[in-house]
C-alpha positions in Angstrom: 0.4 0.0 0.3 1.3 3.4 -0.9 2.1 6.0 1.1 0.1 9.0 1.9 1.5 12.7 0.7 4.2 13.4 2.9 5.8 9.8 3.7 8.6 7.9 2.8 9.7 4.5 3.7 13.7 5.8 2.5 15.1 5.8 5.5 18.5 5.3 4.9 19.5 9.4 3.1 16.9 11.1 5.4 18.1 14.0 7.1 18.0 14.2 11.3 15.2 16.1 12.5 15.9 17.4 16.5 12.5 17.3 18.1 13.0 19.4 21.3 10.8 21.8 23.5 11.1 25.0 25.4 11.4 23.8 28.1 14.8 21.1 27.5 16.4 23.2 24.8 19.1 25.0 27.2 19.9 21.0 28.2 19.8 19.7 24.9 21.8 23.0 23.4 25.0 22.1 25.7 25.4 18.7 24.2 26.0 20.2 21.0 28.9 21.2 19.3 30.2 24.2 19.8 30.0 25.6 16.5 26.8 24.2 16.0 25.2 26.0 19.4 26.8 29.6 17.9 24.6 28.3 14.4 21.5 28.4 16.7 22.2 31.7 19.0 22.9 33.2 15.9 19.1 32.6 14.8 18.2 33.5 18.6 16.4 30.3 17.8 14.8 29.5 21.6 12.6 26.0 20.5 9.9 27.8 20.9 6.1 25.7 19.9 5.9 25.8 15.5 9.7 27.8 15.3 12.1 25.7 13.2 16.1 25.8 12.7 18.0 24.4 9.8 21.9 22.8 10.7 24.6 23.5 8.1 27.4 21.1 6.8 30.5 21.3 7.3 30.3 21.6 3.0 27.7 24.0 2.6 25.2 22.0 2.3 22.2 20.9 5.4 23.2 18.9 7.7 19.8 18.4 9.4 16.6 20.6 11.4 15.5 21.9 14.6 12.0 21.8 15.4 10.3 23.8 18.6 7.6 21.7 19.5 5.2 22.3 22.6 2.5 19.5 24.0 3.7 16.5 22.0 0.9 14.5 21.9 -0.7 17.3 19.9 -0.5 16.5 16.6 -0.5 20.1 15.2 2.3 20.5 17.7 4.3 19.1 14.4 2.0 20.0 11.8 3.8 23.1 10.4 7.1 21.2 9.6 5.8 19.6 6.5 6.2 23.2 4.7 8.6 24.8 6.8 11.3 22.5 6.7 12.5 21.9 2.6 11.3 19.4 0.4 13.0 16.3 0.4 13.5 13.2 3.4 13.5 13.8 7.4 13.7 11.4 9.9 12.7 11.6 13.6 14.6 11.0 16.4 15.2 7.5 17.7 14.8 8.1 21.4 10.4 9.5 20.7 7.8 6.9 22.7 5.3 5.5 20.7 2.7 8.0 21.6 4.6 11.0 20.3 5.9 9.7 17.1 2.5 8.5 16.8 1.7 12.2 16.7 4.3 13.4 14.6 3.5 10.9 11.6 -0.8 11.9 12.2 0.2 15.4 12.4 2.3 15.3 9.4 -0.2 14.0 7.6 -2.5 16.3 8.4 0.3 19.2 8.0 1.4 17.7 4.5 -2.3 18.2 3.0 -3.2 20.5 0.3 -6.4 21.2 -2.2 -4.9 21.6 -5.6 -8.3 20.3 -7.2 -7.7 24.0 -9.2 -4.2 24.4 -8.8 -0.9 22.8 -9.2 0.7 22.1 -5.8 3.3 25.2 -5.2 5.7 23.2 -3.7 5.9 19.1 -2.5 5.9 18.7 1.2 8.6 18.0 3.2 8.0 14.0 3.8 8.4 11.6 6.9 11.2 9.3 7.3 9.7 5.8 9.0 10.1 2.3 8.5 5.8 2.1 9.0 2.6 3.4 9.0 0.3 2.4 11.0 -3.0 1.2 9.3 -5.1 3.0 12.1 -2.7 6.3 11.8 -3.0 5.5 8.2 -6.6 5.1 8.4 -7.3 8.4 11.2 -5.2 11.2 8.5 -7.8 9.6 5.3 -11.0 10.4 8.1 -10.0 13.9 8.4 -8.6 14.7 4.8 -12.4 12.9 3.4 -13.5 15.9 5.8 -11.0 18.4 4.2 -11.9 17.3 0.1 -15.3 17.5 0.6 -16.0 20.5 2.3 -13.2 22.2 0.3 -15.1 20.8 -3.0 -17.2 24.3 -4.5 -20.8 23.0 -4.4 -21.0 22.9 -8.6 -18.6 19.7 -7.9 -20.3 18.6 -4.8 -23.7 18.7 -5.6 -26.5 16.3 -3.5 -26.0 14.0 -6.9 -22.1 13.7 -6.4 -22.8 13.9 -2.5 -24.1 10.6 -3.4 -21.8 8.9 -5.5 -19.3 9.4 -2.8 -21.0 7.6 -0.2 -21.8 5.1 -2.6 -18.5 4.7 -3.6 -17.1 4.3 0.0 -19.7 2.0 0.6 -18.3 -0.3 -2.6 -15.0 -0.2 -1.0 -16.2 -1.9 2.1 -19.3 -4.1 1.2 -21.9 -2.0 3.1 -25.4 -1.3 1.3 -25.8 1.7 -0.3 -29.5 3.3 -0.9 -30.8 6.9 -1.7 -34.7 8.5 -1.6 -34.4 11.1 -4.7 -37.2 13.8 -5.2 -40.9 13.5 -5.0 -39.7 9.9 -3.7 -39.2 11.8 -0.6 -42.2 13.1 -0.3 -44.1 9.5 -1.3 -41.8 7.9 1.8 -42.7 10.6 4.4 -39.9 12.8 4.3 -42.1 16.1 3.8 -39.0 18.2 5.7 -36.4 17.1 3.5 -38.5 17.5 0.2 -39.2 21.6 1.4 -35.9 22.6 2.0 -34.5 21.5 -1.7 -36.9 21.6 -3.2 -36.4 25.0 -5.8 -33.5 24.2 -6.9 -32.4 21.7 -9.8 -30.2 19.6 -8.4 -32.8 17.2 -6.4 -33.3 17.3 -3.1 -32.4 13.0 -1.1 -31.4 11.2 1.2 -28.6 9.2 2.0 -28.5 5.7 3.1 -25.6 3.8 4.0 -26.3 0.6 5.9 -23.4 -1.6 7.3 -22.1 -4.5 9.0 -23.1 -7.7 11.7 -26.8 -7.3 13.2 -25.5 -8.7 15.9 -23.4 -5.4 16.9 -24.5 -3.4 19.4 -26.2 -0.7 15.7 -24.8 3.1 16.3 -26.7 5.8 13.3 -24.7 8.5 12.5 -26.4 12.0 10.8 -25.3 14.9 9.1 -26.8 17.8 7.4 -25.8 18.2 4.3 -26.8 21.6 3.0 -24.7 21.8 -0.1 -25.0 24.8 -0.5 -27.1 28.1 1.6 -27.9 30.7 0.3 -30.5 31.4 3.2 -33.9 31.0 1.1 -35.9 34.0 0.7 -34.8 34.7 4.5 -31.6 35.2 1.6 -28.5 36.1 3.6 -25.7 38.7 3.2 -23.3 38.9 1.0 -20.7 37.9 3.7 -22.5 35.6 4.7 -22.7 33.6 2.1 -19.7 33.6 0.8 -18.1 30.3 2.2 -21.5 27.7 2.5 -19.9 25.5 0.3 -19.2 24.3 3.6 -23.2 23.6 4.9 -22.5 20.4 4.4 -19.7 20.5 6.6 -21.6 18.2 9.1 -22.4 15.3 6.1 -18.1 15.2 5.1 -17.8 14.5 9.3 -21.0 11.3 9.5 -19.6 10.3 5.6 -15.3 10.2 7.2 -16.6 8.5 11.0 -18.9 6.2 8.5 -15.4 5.7 6.3 -13.6 5.5 9.4 -15.6 2.4 11.7 -15.1 0.9 7.9 -12.2 1.2 7.1 -11.6 -0.1 11.4 -13.7 -3.0 11.4 -15.0 -1.6 14.7 -18.0 -4.4 16.1 -20.7 -2.2 15.9 -23.4 -2.3 13.2 -23.8 1.0 11.5 -26.7 3.1 9.7 -24.7 6.7 8.0 -28.2 9.1 7.1 -27.4 12.3 5.1 -29.5 14.3 4.0 -28.6 16.2 0.9 -30.0 19.4 -0.2 -29.9 22.7 -2.1 -31.5 25.1 -0.3 -31.9 27.4 -3.3 -33.8 30.2 -4.0 -37.1 29.6 -7.2 -40.6 29.2 -7.7 -41.5 26.7 -5.5 -39.2 27.5 -2.7 -40.1 27.1 0.9 -41.6 30.2 2.8 -41.7 32.4 6.1 -45.5 31.4 7.7 -45.4 28.3 5.7 -45.8 25.1 7.7 -44.0 22.0 7.1 -44.5 18.5 7.7 -42.3 16.2 9.4 -42.0 12.8 9.4 -42.4 13.0 12.9 -45.9 13.9 12.8 -44.5 17.4 14.0 -45.4 20.9 12.3 -43.2 23.1 12.1 -44.7 27.1 11.0 -41.2 28.4 9.1 -40.1 32.0 11.2 -36.8 31.3 9.1 -35.8 30.1 6.2 -32.3 29.9 6.8 -33.2 27.9 9.5 -33.0 24.8 7.4 -30.3 22.3 8.7 -32.6 21.7 11.2 -35.7 21.4 9.5 -34.1 18.0 7.2 -32.2 17.0 10.0 -35.6 16.4 11.9 -37.0 14.1 8.9 -32.9 12.0 9.5 -33.3 12.3 13.3 -37.0 10.7 13.4 -36.3 8.0 10.8 -32.8 6.9 12.2 -35.1 6.8 15.9 -36.8 4.3 14.2 -34.1 1.9 13.3 -33.9 1.4 17.2 -30.1 2.4 18.0 -28.3 2.1 20.9 -26.7 5.1 19.7 -27.4 8.6 17.5 -24.6 10.7 16.8 -25.5 13.7 14.6 -22.9 15.9 13.0 -24.7 20.0 11.3 -22.8 23.4 11.0 -25.8 24.4 12.4 -25.5 27.8 14.2 -23.1 31.0 14.0 -24.4 31.5 17.4 -22.2 28.4 17.9 -19.1 30.2 16.6 -19.7 33.7 18.7 -19.9 31.2 21.9 -16.5 29.2 21.3 -15.4 30.7 18.0 -14.0 28.5 14.9 -11.9 26.2 16.9 -14.2 24.2 19.7 -17.2 22.4 18.5 -20.2 22.7 20.6 -21.8 19.3 22.0 -24.9 18.2 22.7 -26.4 15.1 24.6 -29.7 13.6 26.5 -26.7 11.4 28.0 -24.0 12.4 30.2 -21.8 9.5 30.2 -21.5 9.4 26.4 -21.1 13.5 26.6 -17.5 12.8 29.7 -16.6 10.0 27.3 -15.9 12.1 24.6 -15.0 14.5 25.9 -12.3 12.8 27.6 -11.3 11.6 24.2 -10.9 15.2 23.0 -8.8 16.0 25.6 -6.7 12.7 25.0 -6.5 13.0 21.3 -6.0 16.6 21.5 -9.0 17.4 19.7 -11.2 19.1 21.7 -15.5 19.9 21.7 -17.2 22.2 24.4 -20.5 20.9 26.0 -23.3 23.0 26.0 -26.7 23.0 27.7 -29.7 21.4 26.2 -32.0 24.5 28.3 -35.4 23.1 27.9 -37.0 26.5 29.0 -35.7 27.8 26.1 -37.9 25.6 24.0 -39.8 29.4 24.5 -38.2 30.7 22.3 -39.3 28.1 19.5 -43.3 28.7 20.0 -45.6 28.7 17.1 -49.2 30.2 17.5 -50.2 27.8 14.3 -47.7 24.6 14.2 -46.5 22.3 17.1 -43.3 24.1 16.9 -41.6 27.1 14.9 -37.9 26.9 13.5 -36.7 29.8 15.0 -37.9 33.1 16.8 -37.5 36.4 16.9 -35.4 36.5 19.8 -31.6 36.5 19.0 -30.9 34.3 22.7 -29.0 31.0 22.9 -29.5 30.1 19.0 -27.2 27.2 19.3 -29.1 25.9 22.2 -32.1 26.4 21.1 -31.8 24.8 17.7 -30.0 21.5 19.8 -33.6 21.6 21.8 -35.5 21.6 18.1 -33.1 18.3 17.4 -34.5 17.0 20.4 -37.5 17.0 19.6 -37.0 14.4 17.2 -34.9 11.7 19.5 -37.4 9.1 20.8 -37.3 9.0 24.4 -34.9 6.8 26.2 -32.3 6.8 23.5 -28.3 8.4 23.9 -28.0 11.3 21.4 -25.1 13.2 20.5 -25.4 16.4 18.4 -22.1 18.4 17.2 -22.3 22.3 16.1 -19.0 21.9 14.0 -17.6 24.9 12.1 -15.4 22.7 9.9 -13.9 25.0 8.4 -10.5 27.4 9.1 -11.0 31.0 7.9 -7.3 31.8 7.5 -4.3 29.6 7.8 -2.3 28.8 10.5 0.6 25.9 10.7 -1.1 22.6 9.5 -4.7 24.0 8.6 -5.2 25.6 5.9 -8.2 28.1 5.3 -10.3 25.7 4.0 -13.0 22.8 5.5 -11.1 21.4 8.5 -12.2 17.6 10.7 -12.5 18.6 14.1 -14.1 16.2 16.9 -13.9 13.5 14.4 -10.8 12.1 16.2 -12.8 12.1 19.5 -15.5 10.8 18.3 -13.6 7.7 17.5 -11.1 7.2 20.2 -14.9 7.8 22.2 -16.2 4.6 20.1 -13.6 2.8 19.8 -13.7 2.8 24.0 -17.1 2.2 24.1 -17.3 -1.0 21.6 -13.7 -2.5 20.5 -12.0 -2.1 24.2 
């Protein structure tokens, strides 16, 4: 099996890479030849996290490099290296322990990635010379890059039909079943909310379903919001709000990548993946503010704002997921700007109706350096979604607790007694940072996998 970008198994010719924490730098420097120490001093190098110093050889060439590293177990402590270092092959120190080496490999794989579908690569990443790259690290890198690729791809190349093709291809690779319910068949099969949101687009809405695993294993359902582009509908977004709405299927990207990772790692689970894939377009048949839209559960939703469309498509998908009687239900969605106001771009908001589930996911996030932050399902705030003509409104006049009320809306479509968690995820880097190029990003994904592995594969 070929290695991912940024890796090589040609170890012998690779230059040495020294990895030093700032706290250990003085002692490490004291062990170096005097000429090396003076050279580092001339660069004012102090091993600050994310820093790099190149070492000159006697022949005027490169003799090696020193990386300043912070938290050694954080993959992103290493992810600056592939593009901070000159092109070529670099070998890590032999003394790195297994957990640190794992974080280095994972961070290197994430840092070596760039989206280049529409332009040539400006330079190749430096390559990490490794004798082996274990399959789990390889699969984790692939899952994170799957999210990035899906979210970064423009909607013209990643609409509902194209998202379906991705799911079908993954299903074929892993021997899973795949079903798609498209267009007016959504009405015939009682998915009216998905149809209502997507009906104005020339690209037919659909519900994608992937099923995999041994029926004797615990049943996990994963749902991802697949709004491939969100204009806001008739409550049209301002230009700045619409600019990056190709990313509004980031929840689906996370759900698809997690399902693919579960199958690749053969976790002992029975898996159901559901993705309502739509484009929230503007047209003669757009759903309108003031309409009452039926849902699969039988609740009638008054449309206060057509830009609160994600919760509408998720309502049918969550209801259908519950009908499959899973043991655990997870959903991912780029649901609210309010979550970003509360927690910023890097911390996904985690909601859960089960304290043990929330604690397990948060603990996994801490251990994997893939953090989330738990937010409250404060049920008195359902008053903000009151309707005079329907069972519930999809939004309301108050700007208070926007992320909380969205999660409370979703909870109305989760069966009583079923353990459920919802992640309101940004799925995006607003600007370039080392190892985190601007564009799509996986957040909470590695933590989700670690949580599921600990729960079901221990």
